[in-house]
Backbone as numpy.savetxt, mean C-alpha at the origin, in Angstrom:
# Nx Ny Nz CAx CAy CAz Cx Cy Cz
6.89 -9.53 -20.48 5.75 -9.01 -19.75 6.22 -8.37 -18.45
5.73 -7.19 -18.17 6.13 -6.45 -16.98 5.42 -7.01 -15.75
6.16 -7.08 -14.65 5.58 -7.56 -13.40 4.59 -6.54 -12.86
3.53 -7.04 -12.22 2.59 -6.14 -11.56 3.22 -5.62 -10.28
2.86 -4.39 -9.92 3.41 -3.74 -8.73 2.36 -3.66 -7.65
2.76 -4.04 -6.44 1.89 -3.96 -5.27 2.51 -2.99 -4.27
1.69 -2.04 -3.83 2.12 -1.08 -2.82 1.72 -1.58 -1.44
2.70 -1.76 -0.57 2.48 -2.18 0.81 2.54 -0.94 1.68
1.43 -0.63 2.35 1.37 0.56 3.21 1.16 0.07 4.65
2.23 0.11 5.42 2.17 -0.37 6.81 3.31 0.27 7.59
3.02 0.80 8.77 4.06 1.43 9.58 4.89 0.41 10.35
4.44 -0.84 10.40 5.21 -1.89 11.07 6.29 -2.38 10.10
7.53 -2.09 10.45 8.66 -2.40 9.57 8.79 -3.90 9.31
8.57 -4.72 10.31 8.70 -6.17 10.13 7.66 -6.70 9.14
6.44 -6.25 9.28 5.37 -6.71 8.40 5.60 -6.24 6.97
5.91 -4.96 6.81 6.12 -4.44 5.46 7.33 -5.08 4.79
8.37 -5.33 5.55 9.56 -5.99 5.00 9.25 -7.42 4.57
8.48 -8.14 5.37 8.10 -9.51 5.03 7.32 -9.53 3.71
6.29 -8.67 3.59 5.49 -8.61 2.37 6.34 -8.19 1.18
7.04 -7.07 1.32 7.72 -6.45 0.18 9.01 -7.13 -0.25
9.74 -7.70 0.68 11.04 -8.28 0.35 11.04 -9.79 0.22
10.02 -10.45 0.76 10.03 -11.90 0.72 8.81 -12.48 0.00
7.62 -12.23 0.53 6.43 -12.89 -0.01 6.07 -12.46 -1.43
5.93 -11.17 -1.64 5.49 -10.70 -2.96 6.50 -11.00 -4.07
7.80 -10.76 -3.86 8.76 -11.12 -4.92 8.77 -12.62 -5.22
8.57 -13.45 -4.19 8.56 -14.90 -4.42 7.36 -15.33 -5.27
6.33 -14.48 -5.31 5.14 -14.76 -6.13 5.19 -14.05 -7.48
6.31 -13.36 -7.75 6.50 -12.73 -9.04 6.06 -11.28 -9.14
5.81 -10.62 -8.01 5.37 -9.22 -8.01 6.52 -8.29 -7.68
6.43 -7.08 -8.19 7.30 -5.99 -7.77 6.58 -5.30 -6.62
7.33 -4.80 -5.65 6.67 -4.17 -4.50 7.28 -2.81 -4.19
6.44 -1.96 -3.66 6.82 -0.66 -3.12 6.37 -0.63 -1.67
7.03 0.16 -0.85 6.65 0.27 0.56 6.45 1.73 0.93
5.40 1.98 1.68 5.17 3.28 2.29 4.84 3.03 3.76
5.41 3.83 4.65 5.20 3.61 6.08 4.19 4.59 6.69
3.66 5.50 5.86 2.63 6.42 6.35 1.75 6.84 5.18
0.69 7.53 5.48 -0.28 7.90 4.46 0.26 8.87 3.43
1.02 9.85 3.88 1.59 10.84 2.97 2.49 10.18 1.93
3.32 9.26 2.37 4.20 8.53 1.45 3.41 7.63 0.51
2.35 7.03 1.03 1.50 6.17 0.20 0.88 6.98 -0.93
0.32 8.14 -0.61 -0.30 8.98 -1.63 0.74 9.47 -2.64
1.93 9.80 -2.18 2.99 10.23 -3.10 3.34 9.11 -4.07
3.46 7.89 -3.56 3.74 6.74 -4.43 2.63 6.53 -5.44
1.40 6.68 -5.01 0.26 6.46 -5.90 0.15 7.55 -6.97
0.67 8.74 -6.68 0.63 9.82 -7.66 1.72 9.68 -8.72
2.81 9.02 -8.37 3.90 8.93 -9.34 4.01 7.57 -10.04
3.32 6.55 -9.54 3.45 5.23 -10.16 2.12 4.50 -10.15
1.87 3.78 -11.22 0.67 2.94 -11.32 0.91 1.66 -10.52
-0.04 1.30 -9.66 0.06 0.04 -8.93 -1.15 -0.83 -9.26
-0.94 -2.13 -9.19 -2.01 -3.09 -9.47 -2.87 -3.36 -8.25
-2.26 -3.22 -7.07 -2.94 -3.53 -5.82 -2.26 -2.78 -4.69
-3.04 -2.43 -3.67 -2.48 -1.81 -2.48 -2.89 -2.66 -1.27
-1.90 -3.05 -0.48 -2.15 -3.68 0.82 -2.04 -2.55 1.83
-3.15 -2.20 2.44 -3.24 -0.96 3.21 -3.61 -1.22 4.67
-2.75 -0.78 5.57 -3.02 -0.89 7.00 -4.08 0.14 7.39
-4.96 -0.24 8.27 -6.03 0.65 8.71 -5.50 1.80 9.57
-4.52 1.51 10.44 -3.98 2.51 11.36 -2.57 2.89 10.96
-2.40 4.14 10.55 -1.08 4.67 10.18 -0.77 5.86 11.08
0.49 6.27 11.16 0.85 7.35 12.09 0.21 8.70 11.76
0.00 9.01 10.48 -0.47 10.34 10.11 -1.92 10.39 9.64
-2.49 9.27 9.24 -3.89 9.21 8.82 -4.32 7.75 8.79
-5.60 7.53 8.65 -6.07 6.14 8.61 -6.07 5.64 7.16
-6.11 4.35 7.02 -6.24 3.76 5.70 -7.51 4.24 5.01
-8.57 4.44 5.79 -9.82 4.94 5.21 -9.66 6.36 4.69
-8.84 7.17 5.36 -8.56 8.53 4.87 -7.88 8.47 3.50
-6.97 7.53 3.34 -6.28 7.38 2.05 -7.28 7.00 0.97
-8.15 6.05 1.27 -9.15 5.63 0.29 -10.09 6.77 -0.07
-10.48 7.56 0.92 -11.36 8.72 0.66 -10.66 9.73 -0.26
-9.37 9.95 -0.03 -8.61 10.88 -0.87 -8.54 10.37 -2.31
-8.32 9.08 -2.47 -8.26 8.51 -3.82 -9.60 8.65 -4.54
-10.70 8.47 -3.81 -12.03 8.64 -4.41 -12.22 10.08 -4.85
-11.81 11.05 -4.01 -11.92 12.47 -4.38 -11.13 12.79 -5.65
-10.02 12.08 -5.84 -9.17 12.31 -7.01 -9.63 11.50 -8.22
-10.63 10.66 -8.03 -11.12 9.83 -9.13 -10.23 8.65 -9.47
-9.41 8.24 -8.51 -8.50 7.10 -8.72 -9.13 5.84 -8.16
-9.01 4.78 -8.93 -9.53 3.48 -8.52 -8.36 2.52 -8.36
-8.00 2.24 -7.12 -6.88 1.33 -6.84 -7.43 0.14 -6.07
-7.36 -1.07 -6.64 -7.79 -2.24 -5.88 -7.00 -2.31 -4.57
-7.73 -2.53 -3.47 -7.11 -2.45 -2.15 -7.57 -3.57 -1.25
-6.63 -4.09 -0.48 -6.95 -5.00 0.61 -6.60 -4.25 1.89
-7.61 -3.98 2.71 -7.41 -3.26 3.95 -7.13 -4.26 5.06
-6.03 -4.05 5.77 -5.62 -4.98 6.83 -5.42 -4.22 8.14
-5.50 -4.95 9.24 -5.22 -4.34 10.53 -4.79 -5.41 11.53
-3.96 -5.00 12.47 -3.55 -5.88 13.56 -4.42 -5.61 14.78
-5.30 -4.61 14.70 -6.18 -4.27 15.80 -7.31 -5.28 15.91
-7.83 -5.44 17.11 -8.89 -6.41 17.34 -10.22 -6.04 16.74
C-alpha cells in the first residue's frame, strides 16, 4: 500500500522541517515541502496529495489565495490552514 502524501506549505524553515522530516514520517506519511505559494501550486499541479498543511501568510501570496486558485481550477484538496499570527 502506498503512503499518503502531505504537502507542507510554510515559509518558516524550522516549522516545515519539523513537520516534513520528523512528525509526518514518524506517522507513516510521505511529505513534500513548499516555502511559498508559487511552489505550492506547482507541487499540486504535478503530484496528488492527500492533505495540505497551509500557512496563512506566505511571502508571495496568502494561503487563502492558494485555496481560491484551487477552487478556480476545480481542485479539491483537503487542507488545514495554520498561522503563527495572533
